[in-house]
C-alpha positions as a printed NumPy array, in Angstrom:
array([[ 86.222, 176.522, 120.698],
       [ 87.721, 178.91 , 118.148],
       [ 85.832, 179.265, 114.887],
       [ 87.802, 178.004, 111.886],
       [ 85.827, 179.461, 108.958],
       [ 83.519, 182.432, 108.506],
       [ 81.328, 182.631, 105.404],
       [ 80.359, 185.935, 103.803],
       [ 77.82 , 185.779, 100.981],
       [ 75.274, 187.945,  99.211],
       [ 72.371, 187.575,  96.823],
       [ 74.476, 188.737,  93.868],
       [ 76.548, 185.551,  94.025],
       [ 79.763, 186.65 ,  95.762],
       [ 80.943, 184.23 ,  98.448],
       [ 84.059, 184.591, 100.592],
       [ 85.402, 182.072, 103.098],
       [ 87.662, 183.548, 105.793],
       [ 89.814, 181.865, 108.426],
       [ 90.855, 183.629, 111.633],
       [ 94.029, 181.512, 111.383],
       [ 96.368, 183.862, 109.549],
       [ 93.531, 186.297, 108.861],
       [ 93.338, 184.502, 105.507],
       [ 90.782, 184.299, 102.75 ],
       [ 90.332, 180.621, 101.967],
       [ 88.171, 181.01 ,  98.876],
       [ 86.46 , 183.716,  96.813],
       [ 83.842, 182.704,  94.237],
       [ 81.569, 184.603,  91.904],
       [ 78.405, 182.594,  91.191],
       [ 80.338, 179.411,  91.842],
       [ 83.444, 180.256,  89.782],
       [ 86.702, 180.779,  91.727],
       [ 88.259, 184.217,  91.201],
       [ 91.06 , 183.55 ,  93.691],
       [ 93.1  , 180.342,  93.687],
       [ 93.571, 178.583,  97.059],
       [ 97.242, 177.551,  97.183],
       [ 99.405, 175.956,  99.903],
       [101.341, 178.57 , 101.861],
       [105.146, 178.619, 101.463],
       [107.589, 176.548, 103.46 ],
       [106.649, 175.074, 106.809],
       [103.742, 177.492, 106.98 ],
       [101.747, 175.189, 104.698],
       [101.7  , 172.565, 107.443],
       [100.024, 175.087, 109.714],
       [ 97.807, 177.022, 107.332],
       [ 96.891, 174.69 , 104.49 ],
       [ 95.708, 176.278, 101.24 ],
       [ 94.941, 179.998, 101.252],
       [ 93.575, 182.359,  98.625],
       [ 94.916, 185.581, 100.193],
       [ 96.628, 186.611, 103.414],
       [ 97.691, 189.946, 104.973],
       [101.305, 191.119, 105.072],
       [102.024, 192.931, 108.351],
       [104.244, 194.543, 109.54 ],
       [106.103, 193.96 , 106.247],
       [105.961, 191.811, 103.14 ],
       [108.525, 189.498, 101.597],
       [112.054, 189.106, 103.021],
       [114.659, 191.071, 104.99 ],
       [118.336, 190.59 , 104.178],
       [120.329, 188.945, 106.99 ],
       [117.169, 188.78 , 109.132],
       [117.883, 192.164, 110.635],
       [118.091, 195.903, 110.098],
       [119.382, 199.152, 111.574],
       [116.948, 201.958, 112.333],
       [117.473, 205.269, 114.149],
       [120.585, 204.158, 116.002],
       [119.431, 200.663, 116.949],
       [120.093, 197.206, 115.505],
       [117.187, 194.782, 115.311],
       [117.186, 191.028, 114.705],
       [114.398, 188.73 , 113.546],
       [114.169, 184.928, 113.485],
       [113.166, 182.938, 110.362],
       [109.54 , 181.841, 110.58 ],
       [109.325, 179.206, 107.793],
       [111.748, 176.797, 106.134],
       [113.078, 179.795, 104.176],
       [116.433, 181.09 , 105.407],
       [115.043, 184.629, 105.675],
       [112.119, 185.802, 107.775],
       [109.089, 185.947, 105.504],
       [105.986, 188.192, 105.386],
       [106.023, 189.344, 109.014],
       [104.128, 187.678, 111.844],
       [100.376, 187.939, 111.468],
       [ 99.88 , 185.538, 108.556],
       [101.057, 182.658, 110.782],
       [ 98.946, 183.487, 113.837],
       [ 95.305, 183.317, 114.867],
       [ 93.32 , 186.556, 114.694],
       [ 90.282, 187.271, 116.863],
       [ 86.887, 188.314, 115.537],
       [ 86.023, 191.903, 116.446],
       [ 82.648, 192.031, 114.699],
       [ 80.781, 190.292, 111.924],
       [ 77.588, 190.044, 109.949],
       [ 76.656, 188.288, 106.736],
       [ 78.441, 190.86 , 104.56 ],
       [ 81.42 , 191.971, 106.631],
       [ 84.007, 190.759, 109.098],
       [ 86.607, 192.589, 111.199],
       [ 89.591, 190.642, 112.55 ],
       [ 92.13 , 191.761, 115.157],
       [ 95.675, 190.615, 115.886],
       [ 98.099, 191.82 , 118.561],
       [101.829, 191.097, 118.429],
       [104.209, 191.628, 121.341],
       [107.92 , 192.252, 120.896],
       [110.101, 189.256, 121.766],
       [113.424, 187.605, 121.015],
       [111.898, 186.604, 117.661],
       [110.823, 190.064, 116.474],
       [111.192, 193.682, 117.625],
       [107.747, 194.618, 116.316],
       [104.901, 195.245, 118.745],
       [101.642, 196.271, 117.13 ],
       [ 97.925, 195.816, 116.718],
       [ 96.469, 195.015, 113.316],
       [ 92.858, 195.136, 112.152],
       [ 91.666, 193.639, 108.873],
       [ 88.168, 194.433, 107.639],
       [ 86.619, 192.295, 104.881],
       [ 83.434, 193.54 , 103.226],
       [ 81.35 , 192.343, 100.284],
       [ 78.887, 194.479,  98.352],
       [ 77.419, 193.173,  95.094],
       [ 80.365, 192.028,  92.965],
       [ 82.854, 193.982,  95.08 ],
       [ 85.208, 192.675,  97.803],
       [ 86.966, 195.301,  99.932],
       [ 90.003, 194.469, 102.083],
       [ 91.191, 197.113, 104.553],
       [ 94.254, 196.86 , 106.792],
       [ 95.339, 199.066, 109.677],
       [ 98.407, 198.677, 111.877],
       [ 99.143, 200.603, 115.082],
       [102.638, 200.694, 116.586],
       [102.628, 199.532, 120.218],
       [106.423, 199.462, 120.6  ],
       [108.022, 202.081, 122.841],
       [110.364, 203.1  , 120.016],
       [109.455, 204.279, 116.553],
       [109.841, 201.52 , 113.943],
       [109.348, 201.203, 110.17 ],
       [106.053, 199.538, 109.247],
       [104.489, 198.339, 106.03 ],
       [101.335, 196.694, 104.718],
       [100.516, 194.349, 101.895],
       [ 98.192, 191.645, 100.617],
       [ 99.171, 188.305,  99.111],
       [ 96.357, 187.073,  96.825],
       [ 96.63 , 184.029,  94.585],
       [ 94.798, 184.293,  91.264],
       [ 93.906, 181.493,  88.82 ],
       [ 96.431, 181.251,  85.995],
       [ 94.426, 180.104,  82.975],
       [ 95.694, 179.546,  79.455],
       [ 93.996, 182.517,  77.772],
       [ 94.271, 185.036,  80.61 ],
       [ 95.597, 188.554,  80.187],
       [ 96.981, 190.864,  82.865],
       [ 96.673, 194.657,  82.749],
       [ 98.862, 196.771,  85.077],
       [101.133, 199.778,  84.588],
       [104.467, 200.339,  86.35 ],
       [107.355, 202.689,  85.64 ],
       [110.21 , 200.446,  86.826],
       [110.925, 196.956,  88.08 ],
       [113.644, 195.21 ,  90.091],
       [115.572, 192.162,  89.001],
       [115.8  , 189.247,  91.436],
       [119.04 , 188.15 ,  93.11 ],
       [120.   , 185.422,  95.57 ],
       [117.577, 184.579,  98.393],
       [114.725, 186.101,  96.35 ],
       [115.797, 189.639,  97.212],
       [115.534, 192.62 ,  94.83 ],
       [118.617, 193.131,  92.666],
       [118.837, 196.19 ,  90.412],
       [116.146, 198.674,  89.412],
       [115.625, 198.787,  85.638],
       [113.105, 199.894,  83.019],
       [110.278, 197.407,  82.62 ],
       [111.216, 194.903,  79.866],
       [108.794, 194.261,  77.047],
       [107.769, 190.785,  78.235],
       [106.815, 192.259,  81.636],
       [105.006, 195.306,  80.267],
       [101.329, 194.784,  81.024],
       [100.152, 198.352,  80.392],
       [ 98.09 , 197.37 ,  77.339],
       [ 97.358, 193.84 ,  78.571],
       [ 99.506, 190.754,  77.998],
       [ 99.847, 187.12 ,  79.078],
       [102.37 , 186.238,  81.761],
       [105.758, 185.056,  80.481],
       [106.212, 181.266,  80.669],
       [109.139, 181.016,  83.087],
       [109.956, 181.869,  86.699],
       [108.694, 185.287,  87.751],
       [109.322, 186.963,  91.126],
       [109.849, 190.724,  90.812],
       [108.79 , 193.936,  92.482],
       [107.399, 196.783,  90.36 ],
       [107.097, 200.444,  91.349],
       [105.576, 203.598,  89.978],
       [102.28 , 201.696,  90.011],
       [ 99.026, 203.615,  89.617],
       [ 97.154, 201.271,  91.958],
       [ 95.101, 199.578,  89.247],
       [ 95.148, 196.026,  87.905],
       [ 92.817, 193.907,  85.797],
       [ 92.761, 190.214,  84.88 ],
       [ 90.68 , 188.829,  82.045],
       [ 89.835, 185.124,  81.831],
       [ 88.162, 184.358,  78.467],
       [ 87.688, 180.714,  79.481],
       [ 85.237, 181.679,  82.219],
       [ 83.946, 184.914,  80.693],
       [ 84.989, 186.811,  83.812],
       [ 87.308, 189.683,  84.631],
       [ 88.605, 190.98 ,  87.938],
       [ 89.642, 194.577,  88.582],
       [ 91.779, 195.614,  91.531],
       [ 91.958, 199.176,  92.864],
       [ 94.409, 200.047,  95.64 ],
       [ 94.537, 203.32 ,  97.536],
       [ 97.619, 205.545,  97.667],
       [ 99.217, 203.491, 100.454],
       [100.053, 200.816,  97.869],
       [102.458, 201.982,  95.176],
       [104.409, 198.757,  94.682],
       [103.402, 195.284,  93.623],
       [105.186, 191.931,  93.55 ],
       [104.407, 189.622,  90.646],
       [105.112, 185.956,  91.31 ],
       [104.559, 182.797,  89.29 ],
       [106.735, 179.673,  89.334],
       [106.026, 178.71 ,  85.688],
       [103.437, 178.429,  82.937],
       [102.537, 175.008,  84.361],
       [101.383, 176.484,  87.675],
       [ 97.646, 176.967,  88.103],
       [ 98.114, 180.231,  90.015],
       [100.044, 183.473,  90.076],
       [100.339, 186.201,  92.706],
       [ 99.842, 189.932,  92.282],
       [100.708, 191.415,  95.683],
       [ 99.899, 195.085,  96.408],
       [102.472, 196.451,  98.857],
       [103.251, 199.757, 100.543],
       [106.99 , 199.109, 100.199],
       [109.614, 197.099,  98.351],
       [110.864, 193.719,  99.559],
       [113.974, 194.211, 101.712],
       [112.877, 197.808, 102.24 ],
       [114.577, 197.864, 105.651],
       [117.951, 197.971, 103.848],
       [117.055, 200.607, 101.253],
       [117.267, 204.419, 101.194],
       [114.269, 206.153, 102.766],
       [113.187, 202.772, 104.132],
       [112.056, 201.594, 100.72 ],
       [108.478, 202.824, 101.23 ],
       [108.097, 201.715, 104.851],
       [106.483, 204.285, 107.149],
       [107.992, 205.404, 110.454],
       [105.397, 204.955, 113.165],
       [105.901, 206.25 , 116.685],
       [104.012, 204.726, 119.601],
       [100.28 , 204.895, 118.859],
       [100.607, 206.007, 115.241],
       [ 98.649, 204.164, 112.554],
       [ 99.211, 203.098, 108.943],
       [ 96.235, 201.934, 106.923],
       [ 95.356, 200.955, 103.373],
       [ 92.484, 199.556, 101.329],
       [ 92.279, 197.319,  98.258],
       [ 89.052, 196.641,  96.356],
       [ 88.434, 193.688,  94.032],
       [ 85.507, 193.778,  91.609],
       [ 84.264, 190.959,  89.365],
       [ 82.529, 191.602,  86.065],
       [ 81.526, 189.79 ,  82.921],
       [ 83.691, 190.019,  79.818],
       [ 81.961, 191.541,  76.835],
       [ 81.715, 189.764,  73.475],
       [ 85.028, 189.387,  71.622],
       [ 85.741, 191.928,  68.898],
       [ 88.212, 189.677,  67.076]])
């Protein structure tokens, strides 16, 4: 019988629950306090996956206009995979991964996708989850197994607690407005209410935008719990999507990505990487929890 949950824990107080279904983190806690926010997955996927705290985005994140794209002389078509009209977040987050290896502090999961009438992508993906003290490291690698070269991307989709006094710190040079079907609209300078360089609360309303020119660093401070979380992404991830439905939601998403949403329809593939048969794209994101110091105000 397939195992549904794997528990990673250490003596420092970091616990991580992982499900092979979707390769998802179900919960992350620091000494009993949640630092990720388990949230029902979007659309029909929630009926399959339940609540997740983070899931991998392979071989792309977000949506593709018209459920298809043209690449190197060929047209490719994909089929929607949730109740959304557009195919969402690739394949692997909806499928069961196998366990490659595990111990009390680390877990490696494997997923293989074959090309079909639903998707042109054929690949192998490996996700490695490791805990060390207050640090959680998530590594993704994808290998093209299709006969033709195709554009591939990686991303992570974590849900963080949205608490009343929280502040977000992240720098980006530009952002994209949102248009119909939750696709990127126009690239613009970052507006003041979305400038988190010096730390700021999230705006109260709907938020679903991609940012670029990111330095790979992010920090959240939660005064209510006395905790902070820092995120460091390697050079593979130079975009992030910031999503929150409203101030009344108890979560928000900060999604490190190697590419923009709808990258398949953008110049230079929008950050996607051309992989020939056997070539590999990989990336690593590290989350670290620490205590907030005493207030200076």
